C-alpha positions in Angstrom: 61.2 48.3 54.2 58.6 46.9 52.0 58.3 43.1 51.6 59.9 43.3 48.2 62.9 45.1 49.6 63.3 42.7 52.5 63.1 39.8 50.0 65.8 41.3 47.8 68.1 41.9 50.7 67.5 38.4 52.1 68.1 36.7 48.8 71.2 38.7 48.2 72.7 37.7 51.6 71.7 34.2 50.8 73.5 34.1 47.5 76.6 35.5 49.1 76.6 32.8 51.8 75.7 35.1 54.7 73.1 32.5 56.0 72.6 34.0 59.4 71.8 37.4 58.1 69.7 36.0 55.3 67.6 34.0 57.8 66.9 37.1 60.0 65.8 39.0 56.9 63.6 36.1 55.6 61.9 35.8 59.0 61.4 39.6 59.3 59.8 39.4 55.8 57.5 36.6 56.9 56.4 38.5 60.0 55.1 41.3 57.7 54.0 39.0 54.9 53.3 35.5 56.2 51.9 34.4 52.8 55.0 35.4 50.8 55.5 32.2 48.8 59.1 33.0 47.6 60.1 34.0 51.1 58.8 30.7 52.6 60.4 28.8 49.7 63.9 30.4 50.1 63.9 30.2 53.9 63.1 26.5 53.5 66.1 26.1 51.2 68.3 27.9 53.7 67.1 25.6 56.4 67.9 22.6 54.2 71.4 24.0 53.5 72.0 24.3 57.2 70.8 20.7 57.9 67.4 21.4 59.3 65.5 19.2 56.9 62.2 18.9 58.8 61.9 22.7 59.3 62.8 23.2 55.6 60.1 20.7 54.5 57.4 22.5 56.6 58.3 25.9 55.3 58.3 24.8 51.6 55.0 23.0 52.2 53.5 26.4 53.0 55.0 27.8 49.8 53.5 25.0 47.8 50.1 25.5 49.3 50.3 29.1 48.0 51.7 28.1 44.6 50.6 24.5 43.9 51.8 24.6 40.3 55.3 25.9 41.0 57.5 23.0 39.8 60.6 24.4 41.5 58.9 24.5 44.9 57.5 21.0 44.4 61.0 19.7 43.5 62.6 21.3 46.5 59.8 20.2 48.8 60.5 16.6 47.6 64.2 17.2 48.2 63.6 18.3 51.8 61.1 15.6 52.6 63.5 13.0 51.4 66.2 14.5 53.6 63.8 14.4 56.5 63.2 10.7 56.0 59.7 11.2 54.7 60.3 9.4 51.4 56.8 8.5 50.5 55.7 12.1 50.9 58.7 13.2 48.9 57.7 10.9 46.1 54.2 12.5 45.9 55.9 16.0 45.6 58.3 14.8 42.9 55.5 13.1 41.0 53.4 16.3 41.1 56.4 18.3 39.7 56.9 15.7 37.0 53.4 16.4 35.7 54.4 20.1 35.3 57.9 19.6 33.9 58.0 16.1 32.3 61.3 16.9 30.4 63.2 18.0 33.5 66.1 15.5 33.4 67.5 16.5 36.9 64.0 15.8 38.3 63.9 12.5 36.4 67.2 11.5 38.0 66.2 12.6 41.5 62.9 10.7 41.1 64.8 7.7 40.0 67.0 7.9 43.1 64.0 8.1 45.3 62.3 5.2 43.6 65.4 3.2 44.1 65.5 4.0 47.8 61.9 2.9 48.1 62.6 -0.4 46.4 60.6 0.6 43.3 63.4 -0.5 41.0 61.3 -0.8 37.8 60.1 2.8 38.1 63.7 3.9 38.9 65.0 2.2 35.8 62.4 4.0 33.7 63.5 7.4 35.0 67.2 6.7 34.4 66.4 5.4 30.9 64.7 8.7 30.1 67.8 10.6 31.2 70.1 8.4 29.2 68.1 8.8 26.0 69.1 12.5 26.1 72.5 12.2 27.7 73.7 8.6 27.0 77.2 9.3 28.3 76.2 10.2 31.8 78.3 7.7 33.8 76.6 8.3 37.2 73.2 7.7 35.6 74.4 4.6 33.8 75.6 3.3 37.2 72.3 4.1 38.8 70.4 2.3 36.1 72.6 -0.7 36.6 72.0 -0.7 40.3 68.2 -0.3 39.8 68.2 -3.2 37.3 70.1 -5.3 39.8 67.6 -4.5 42.6 64.7 -5.1 40.2 66.2 -8.5 39.2 66.8 -9.5 42.8 63.2 -8.6 43.7 61.9 -10.6 40.8 64.1 -13.5 41.8 62.9 -13.5 45.4 59.3 -13.4 44.1 59.8 -16.3 41.7 59.5 -14.2 38.6 62.6 -15.7 37.1 62.1 -14.8 33.4 61.7 -11.1 34.4 64.8 -11.4 36.6 66.8 -12.8 33.7 65.8 -9.8 31.5 66.9 -7.4 34.2 70.3 -9.0 34.7 70.9 -9.2 31.0 70.2 -5.5 30.5 72.3 -4.6 33.5 75.2 -6.5 32.0 75.0 -4.3 28.9 76.0 -1.5 31.2 78.5 -3.4 33.3 79.7 -6.5 31.4 82.4 -7.2 34.0 80.2 -7.2 37.1 80.7 -10.6 38.6 77.6 -10.3 40.9 75.4 -9.7 37.8 76.7 -12.8 36.1 76.2 -14.8 39.3 72.6 -13.6 39.7 71.9 -14.2 36.0 73.1 -17.8 36.5 70.7 -18.2 39.4 67.7 -17.0 37.3 68.6 -19.2 34.4 69.0 -22.2 36.5 65.5 -21.7 37.9 64.2 -21.4 34.4 65.7 -24.8 33.5 68.4 -23.2 31.3 71.1 -25.2 33.1 73.9 -25.0 30.5 73.5 -21.2 30.2 73.4 -20.9 34.0 76.7 -22.8 34.1 78.2 -20.4 31.6 77.1 -17.4 33.7 78.7 -18.9 36.9 81.9 -19.6 35.0 82.0 -16.0 33.8 81.4 -14.8 37.4 84.3 -17.0 38.6 86.6 -15.7 35.9 85.9 -12.2 37.2 85.9 -13.1 40.9 87.9 -16.3 41.3 87.5 -16.4 45.1 83.7 -16.3 45.2 82.8 -19.4 47.1 79.1 -19.1 46.3 79.8 -18.9 42.6 81.8 -22.2 42.8 79.0 -23.8 44.8 76.3 -22.8 42.4 78.4 -23.8 39.4 78.6 -27.2 41.1 74.8 -27.3 41.3 74.5 -26.6 37.6 77.1 -29.1 36.6 75.5 -31.7 38.7 72.2 -31.2 36.9 74.1 -31.5 33.6 75.4 -34.9 34.7 79.0 -33.7 35.1 79.5 -35.2 38.5 83.3 -35.1 38.9 83.4 -31.5 37.8 80.5 -30.7 40.2 82.4 -32.3 43.1 85.5 -30.3 42.3 83.4 -27.1 42.4 82.1 -27.9 45.9 85.6 -28.7 47.1 86.9 -25.4 45.7 84.0 -23.5 47.4 84.9 -25.2 50.7 88.6 -24.4 50.3 87.6 -20.8 50.0 85.0 -20.8 52.7 85.1 -23.8 55.0 81.9 -22.7 56.8 79.8 -22.7 53.6 77.5 -25.3 55.1 75.3 -25.9 52.1 78.4 -26.6 49.9 79.4 -29.3 52.4 76.0 -30.9 52.2 76.0 -30.8 48.4 79.5 -32.4 48.4 78.4 -35.2 50.7 75.3 -35.9 48.6 77.3 -35.9 45.3 79.9 -38.1 46.8 77.1 -40.5 47.7 76.0 -40.4 44.0 79.6 -41.1 43.1 79.8 -44.0 45.6 82.8 -42.2 47.2 82.5 -43.1 50.8 85.8 -41.8 52.1 85.1 -40.1 55.4 81.4 -40.3 54.9 80.4 -41.3 58.4 82.5 -38.5 60.0 81.1 -35.9 57.6 77.5 -37.0 58.3 78.1 -36.8 62.0 79.4 -33.2 61.5 76.2 -32.2 59.5 74.0 -33.8 62.2 75.8 -31.6 64.8 75.0 -28.5 62.8 71.3 -28.9 63.5 72.1 -27.8 67.0 75.3 -25.9 66.8 74.7 -23.9 63.6 70.9 -23.3 63.3 71.4 -21.0 60.3 73.2 -23.7 58.3 71.3 -24.5 55.1 71.0 -28.3 55.1 69.0 -29.7 52.3 66.2 -31.8 53.8 66.3 -34.2 50.8 70.1 -34.7 51.0 69.8 -35.1 54.8 67.3 -37.9 54.7 69.5 -39.8 52.3 72.4 -39.7 54.8 72.7 -43.0 56.7 72.2 -42.7 60.4 69.9 -39.7 60.5 66.8 -40.2 62.6 63.2 -39.2 61.9 63.4 -36.6 64.7 66.5 -35.1 63.2 64.9 -35.1 59.7 62.0 -33.0 61.2 64.4 -30.6 62.8 66.3 -30.3 59.5 63.1 -29.5 57.6 62.2 -26.8 60.2 65.6 -25.2 60.1 65.4 -25.2 56.3 62.0 -23.4 56.5 63.3 -20.9 59.0 66.3 -20.1 56.9 64.6 -19.9 53.5 60.9 -19.2 54.0 60.8 -17.0 57.1 59.1 -14.1 55.3 56.2 -16.2 53.9 54.1 -16.2 57.0 54.0 -12.4 56.9 53.1 -12.6 53.2 50.4 -15.1 53.8 48.9 -12.7 56.4 49.1 -9.8 54.0 47.3 -11.9 51.3 44.8 -13.2 53.8 43.1 -15.5 51.4 39.5 -16.2 52.4 38.0 -19.6 51.5 34.3 -19.9 50.9 32.9 -23.3 52.0 30.4 -24.6 49.6 27.6 -27.2 49.5 26.7 -29.7 46.8 29.6 -28.9 44.7 32.4 -31.1 43.4 35.6 -30.8 45.4 38.3 -29.0 43.6 41.6 -30.8 43.9 44.8 -29.1 42.9 47.9 -31.1 42.3 51.1 -29.0 42.4 54.4 -30.3 40.9 57.6 -29.6 39.0 57.5 -33.1 37.6 54.6 -33.4 35.2 56.8 -34.8 32.5 58.9 -37.9 31.8 59.7 -38.6 35.5 59.0 -41.3 38.1 56.1 -39.2 39.4 54.3 -39.7 36.1 54.7 -43.4 36.5 52.7 -43.2 39.7 49.9 -40.7 39.3 48.9 -40.5 35.6 46.3 -43.3 35.7 45.0 -42.1 39.0 44.4 -38.7 37.6 42.5 -40.3 34.7 40.4 -42.4 37.0 39.3 -39.7 39.4 35.5 -39.7 39.7 34.4 -36.5 38.0 31.1 -36.6 39.7 33.0 -36.0 43.0 36.1 -34.1 41.9 37.2 -31.4 39.6 40.9 -31.9 39.0 43.5 -29.2 38.4 47.2 -29.7 37.8 49.6 -26.8 38.4 52.9 -27.3 36.7 56.0 -25.2 37.4 58.6 -27.6 35.8 60.0 -27.9 32.4 57.7 -28.9 29.5 59.7 -31.7 27.9 56.9 -32.2 25.3 57.1 -36.0 26.0 54.2 -38.4 25.5 54.1 -38.6 29.3 53.6 -34.9 29.6 50.9 -34.9 26.9 49.1 -37.8 28.6 49.2 -35.9 32.0 47.7 -32.8 30.3 44.8 -34.8 29.1 44.4 -36.7 32.5 43.0 -33.6 34.3 40.2 -31.2 33.8 42.5 -28.1 33.9 46.3 -28.2 33.3 47.8 -24.9 34.3 51.4 -24.0 33.5 52.6 -21.6 36.3 56.3 -21.5 35.5 56.3 -17.8 34.6 54.3 -16.8 37.7 55.8 -15.5 41.0 55.0 -17.4 44.2 52.4 -14.8 45.0 50.8 -14.8 41.6 50.8 -18.6 41.5 49.1 -18.6 44.9 46.6 -16.0 43.7 45.8 -18.2 40.6 45.2 -21.3 42.7 43.0 -19.3 45.1 41.1 -17.8 42.2 40.4 -21.3 40.8 38.7 -22.1 44.1 40.9 -25.0 45.0 39.6 -26.9 48.1 42.6 -29.2 48.7 46.1 -28.5 47.4 48.3 -31.5 47.1 52.1 -30.9 46.7 53.7 -33.7 44.8 57.3 -32.3 44.9 58.0 -31.2 48.4 61.7 -30.5 49.1 63.0 -32.2 46.0 64.6 -30.6 43.0 62.9 -27.4 41.7 60.7 -27.1 44.8 58.3 -24.2 45.0 56.8 -25.1 48.3 56.5 -21.4 49.1 53.3 -21.4 47.1 51.7 -23.7 49.7 53.1 -21.6 52.5 51.0 -18.7 51.2 47.8 -20.8 52.0 46.0 -20.4 48.7 43.7 -23.4 49.6 42.0 -24.2 52.9 43.6 -27.7 53.0 47.1 -28.7 52.0 48.7 -32.2 51.7 52.3 -33.4 51.2 52.3 -36.5 49.2 54.7 -38.7 47.1 57.5 -36.2 46.2 59.2 -35.8 49.5 59.3 -38.9 51.8 59.1 -37.2 55.2 57.8 -34.3 57.1 57.9 -30.7 55.6 58.1 -29.3 59.1 56.7 -26.2 60.8 57.4 -22.5 60.2 57.2 -20.3 63.3 55.4 -23.1 65.1 52.7 -23.6 62.4 52.8 -26.8 60.2 53.6 -25.9 56.6 51.1 -28.6 55.5 48.0 -29.7 57.2 48.5 -33.4 56.3 51.1 -35.9 55.0 49.5 -38.7 53.1 50.9 -42.0 54.0 49.8 -45.4 55.3 49.9 -47.3 58.6 53.0 -49.3 57.8 55.2 -46.3 56.7 54.0 -44.0 59.5 52.5 -46.0 62.4 50.6 -43.9 65.0 53.6 -43.9 67.3 55.6 -41.9 64.7 53.3 -38.9 64.8 55.8 -36.8 66.9 58.2 -37.0 64.0 55.7 -35.2 61.7 54.6 -31.6 61.9 51.6 -32.5 59.8 48.6 -34.7 60.8 49.2 -38.3 59.5 46.6 -39.0 56.9 46.6 -42.8 56.4 45.3 -44.6 53.4 44.2 -48.2 53.8 46.9 -50.4 52.1 49.8 -48.6 50.5 50.1 -44.8 50.1 51.5 -45.3 46.6 49.4 -45.5 43.4 50.6 -47.0 40.1 50.0 -46.7 36.4 49.1 -50.0 34.8 48.9 -48.5 31.3 52.5 -47.9 30.7 53.9 -49.8 27.7 56.3 -52.7 28.3 58.9 -53.6 25.8 59.9 -57.0 24.4 61.7 -59.2 26.8 65.4 -59.2 26.0 68.0 -62.0 26.4 70.6 -61.9 29.2 73.3 -61.6 26.6 71.8 -58.3 25.5 72.8 -56.8 28.9 76.0 -58.7 29.5 74.5 -61.1 32.1 75.8 -64.7 32.3 73.1 -67.1 31.1 73.4 -69.5 34.1 74.1 -67.0 36.8 71.8 -66.1 39.7 71.1 -62.4 39.1 70.7 -60.1 42.1 69.7 -56.7 41.0 69.2 -53.2 42.4 68.1 -50.4 40.1 68.1 -47.8 42.8 70.1 -44.6 42.2 73.7 -44.9 43.4 73.3 -42.4 46.2 71.1 -44.9 48.0 73.9 -47.5 48.1 75.6 -47.1 51.5 78.9 -48.7 52.6 77.0 -51.0 54.9 74.6 -52.2 52.2 77.3 -52.7 49.7 79.4 -54.7 52.2 76.3 -56.9 52.8 76.0 -57.4 49.1 79.6 -58.4 48.8 79.2 -61.0 51.6 76.2 -62.4 49.7 78.2 -62.8 46.5 81.0 -64.5 48.4 78.4 -67.0 49.6 76.9 -67.4 46.1 79.8 -68.1 43.7 77.5 -68.2 40.7 75.8 -64.9 41.6 76.2 -61.5 39.9 75.0 -58.1 41.0 73.2 -56.1 38.4 73.2 -52.4 39.1 71.9 -49.3 37.4 74.7 -47.4 35.7 74.1 -44.1 37.4 77.4 -42.4 36.4 80.9 -43.4 35.4 82.5 -42.4 38.7 80.1 -44.5 40.7 80.7 -47.5 38.4 84.5 -47.2 38.9 84.2 -46.7 42.7 81.8 -49.7 43.1 84.1 -51.9 41.1 87.1 -50.9 43.3 85.0 -51.5 46.4 84.1 -54.9 45.2 87.8 -55.7 44.6 88.7 -54.5 48.0 86.0 -56.8 49.5 87.5 -59.8 47.7 84.9 -60.0 44.9 85.8 -60.0 41.2 84.6 -56.6 39.9 83.4 -58.4 36.8 80.6 -59.9 38.9 79.1 -56.4 39.0 77.1 -55.8 35.8 75.9 -52.3 35.1 72.6 -51.6 33.3 72.6 -48.6 31.0 69.7 -46.2 31.0 67.1 -47.1 28.4 63.6 -46.2 27.5 61.1 -47.0 30.3 59.3 -49.7 28.3 62.6 -51.5 27.8 63.7 -51.0 31.4 60.4 -52.6 32.6 60.9 -55.5 30.3 64.5 -56.3 31.4 63.3 -57.0 35.0 62.5 -60.5 33.6 66.3 -61.2 33.5 66.8 -60.8 37.2 66.1 -63.4 40.0 65.8 -61.2 43.1 65.8 -57.4 43.7 67.9 -56.3 46.7 66.7 -53.1 48.3 68.7 -50.4 50.0 68.6 -49.0 53.5 67.9 -46.3 54.9 66.5 -45.0 51.6 64.4 -47.7 50.1 63.4 -48.2 46.5 60.1 -46.4 46.0 58.8 -46.3 42.4 61.7 -48.6 41.5 60.4 -51.2 43.9 56.8 -51.0 42.6 58.2 -51.3 39.0 60.0 -54.5 40.0 56.9 -56.0 41.7 54.7 -55.1 38.7 57.2 -57.0 36.6 56.8 -59.9 39.0 60.3 -59.6 40.4 60.4 -60.4 44.1 61.9 -57.5 46.2 63.9 -58.2 49.4 64.0 -55.2 51.8 64.7 -54.2 55.4 62.7 -51.5 57.1 64.0 -48.7 59.3 62.4 -46.0 61.4 62.1 -43.2 58.9 59.5 -42.6 56.1 62.1 -43.3 53.3 63.2 -46.5 54.9 59.7 -48.1 55.1 58.3 -47.5 51.7 59.3 -50.9 50.2 57.9 -52.7 53.2 54.6 -50.9 52.5 54.6 -52.0 48.9 55.3 -55.6 49.9 52.4 -55.6 52.2 50.3 -54.3 49.3 51.3 -57.3 47.2 50.8 -59.8 50.1 54.5 -60.6 50.4 55.4 -59.3 53.9 57.7 -62.2 54.4 60.2 -60.4 52.2 60.7 -57.7 54.8 63.7 -58.6 56.8 63.7 -57.6 60.5 67.4 -56.5 60.3 70.3 -56.5 57.9 71.7 -59.8 59.2 68.4 -61.5 58.4 68.3 -59.7 55.0 71.7 -61.1 54.1 70.7 -64.6 55.2 67.4 -64.4 53.2 69.2 -63.3 50.1 71.5 -66.3 50.3 68.7 -68.8 51.2 66.4 -67.7 48.4 69.1 -68.4 45.9 69.4 -72.0 47.3 65.6 -72.4 47.5 64.5 -72.0 43.9 61.1 -73.5 44.7 60.3 -70.8 47.3 61.6 -68.0 45.0 59.6 -69.3 42.1 56.6 -69.4 44.3 57.0 -65.8 45.2 57.2 -64.9 41.5 54.2 -67.0 40.7 52.1 -65.3 43.4 52.9 -61.9 41.8 52.1 -63.2 38.3 48.8 -64.9 39.2 47.4 -62.1 41.3 49.0 -59.0 39.8 45.7 -57.7 38.3 44.0 -58.0 41.7 46.7 -56.9 44.0 45.9 -53.7 46.0 49.2 -52.1 44.8 48.1 -52.2 41.2 44.3 -51.7 41.5 44.4 -48.1 40.6 40.7 -47.7 40.3 40.2 -48.9 43.8 43.0 -46.7 45.0 41.3 -43.7 43.4 38.1 -44.5 45.3 40.0 -44.7 48.6 41.8 -41.5 48.0 38.6 -39.7 47.1 37.0 -40.9 50.3 39.9 -39.5 52.3 39.5 -36.2 50.5 35.8 -36.1 51.3 36.5 -37.0 54.9 39.0 -34.2 55.6 36.8 -31.7 53.7 33.9 -32.5 55.9 36.1 -32.3 59.0 37.3 -28.9 57.8 33.7 -27.6 57.5 
């Protein structure tokens, strides 16, 4: 028989499902005519139909070589390659076919499916959209588009492209408005974008659709917490834990928010449980910031917590850093380029510390960049910060990788992270190593840990009081010690008119102890100490910051339980910073907290010439106030233990001459004290930068 006759008989048997006979005929044909393209093609299809994908792909490849512009052959070659697990080769075949038949909707759909399998969700979505423009009612294609948008959104979310993720989830919800997972993911993207109220609404919709989703309850708690709805947030965490008792991060959130609420019931037992998780549950996500605020945690445990956090949340970044492989060109006779990275270039305590420093940096030595990924609140503080640096770069819309690429392209020599593991952290940028030197400073009071045995940061900037040399084992980073205190200050902030005590409900003749720390820093032990002080000082009152209504009520109840009239606790409402600074004049003595000291709050008090009494512990956060007191030459206000702290608080009330002498020392020397000499601080910091740069070279 001729090749034509053999082909006709083979294809006839093939159509009738007589595969064995058809295969014999195809092979007989190819023995006589090995370059018979249709024979190769159809035998390949038969092999595919009989689950021999690799052989099928090889046969159809020969057919394509003979007829490279045959779209059907290219499509089937892609189909067989995909079945053989050779997806990237299949993609090339489909894309060649698409050039020949761009309106083939079946091909568009198949190409979309392959893109989706390869994780190219944006390309997949484009294919499905083209199909739906012609056939809008195709349910399977609509579902596929929804899945691709979900995958695309998740990829954007993981990369830090939150605005793009939000758009993907919103489009997906037009296709599947009752998909709880989509509402949940949309909430996550919106929260990262600072759209907290909208995020809460998304989580609430997810919960309405899937009431038993513990993660949705947890994340709603996070959003409500940021909106200041503390009781509602606590209820969300409790519900999440009722649904999933081993949801470790919900337990950590609950403990931290109960600390904010001054709800100490079972606190010690819960903290002991969390400390145990560091060893028994290494995959538990324990917020390093919440952990260091828990009384009883040690510096070594805080380091382990940071490293567990990195392992659980940033494990892929070392590989990404290797892929990016940023190279850093060392230079001669050029100004150092310093990059400051933060979510808090706005009305925030950070601005109270760094703005004047940034203004005073020596531009002959340094070129200063600020990389902002936080909300632009359009405040005067934000505007002043923007003018305080040579280059202010808003990187909110950039992914972690793109932000790192921008920093590298700017030629940054030393990258200083001012946020660390605090709210809105994007520490992953630093993990990608866009600069040759990285420093952790001010934002997170502790170590940032190591990832796969490699320190996340090269240095932590501190001072010899906060981190004495013996504490180096508790830090993954090298200790970089400034002479004096590690904390700068801004002397140019406005100060309001001094109010009267009656304006804040303070008794005119009372001795006013105050503490303007956030309520989560007040521990049961510290509060019990304060109550004993008030019992020994009958004309004393305790003036506290009004953090939230729940904390106010709980602290009043705790005072009553301790035998102290709750009316002796006076709560200061939140006011503008200028007015807050001015009202320090109404207090007699600032009482600090342990183990989380006052930081910016303490330096504000000292700047307003209000003596601060503290007690230092063994962790970074517990030694900051002591550092500040050394920097204003008042180390005698550092109590060696809480018993001495209590006695000193009582004695200073009964020794007005000594107390007034402390205040006068602050008043007379404030302009020259190291803590408030920002120009000198800038020179010290610049010298440190130059030293570590020379050491790097």
